[in-house]
N, C-alpha and C positions, 0 to 999 in steps of 0.2 A: 754869516756862514759864507764858505767858500764857494765858490764857482764849480767844482767839478762834485762837494756834498750836497749842494744844490741841485745840479740834473737829476737826480731823478725826481724826485720830488717836484719838481717841473713839469717834466716830461707826463708823470701818473697826472699833472694839474690839468694838462691841454690836453688827454686822453688817450698818452701812447702808455697801456699798463699791461702788467703781464698774463692777463687775460684776454689781450685786443685792443681795440679801438673803442672808446666809449663812444654811444649811439649817444648822436647833439654833440660832440665836442670838436673843439678847436682840432683836433685831430684826425677825425672825421670826412669835415670839412677838406682837409691839404689832402684824405685819402682819395674823397671824392672828386676833386680836383683832375688827379693826378690820374685819375683812371679816367677821367674823359680824355684828358689831353695827350693820353697812350693808347687811347679806340678800346677802352675795359678793364686792363688791367695796371697795376701799378708793377712800373718798371725797378726788376733786381736791382741794388746797388743806384736806386734812387733815394734822393734823401727822406723821402714818408719811407719807405724798406729798410733804413738805416735808425731814423728816427724809431720804427715800431720794433726793431728787436733788441735798439738798446731798452725800449721801455718792456719787453715781454724778457726777456733774459739778463738786462743788467745794465751795468756800462764795466766792461775790464777796465781794471787798473791802468794800464798804457795809456788807453781811452780817456781815463780818468786826470793823468797825467797831464795831457795833450790842452784838456779843457780845463785845467786849472789853471794850464802854466797861458793859454791862450787868454783866460777872466784876467787873471791877474797883466799881461799883457795892456788890456784893453781897458783895465783899470788905473791906470800908469798915465795910461795916455790921455783917458779921459780930463785926470788931475791936471794933469801937464797942461790941458787945454783953458780950463776952467780954473787956473790959479792965479 
């Protein structure tokens, strides 16, 4: 499975879902830490906010392309170093 196909599955698995952040999940821990660091709220445009938006609305085609490209590049780099 390539990176952009796996992204929605990974987001859901860590707790960023269409219904919101899953209680007691890794996503809930991230959101809690972000809220504490920002005085009680999660900042718009933060990593946590972007991940929740992607989990809630799905990942747009352009973002899929970026994620796929980044994943491919990371895989190529890792295979170079481990070969």
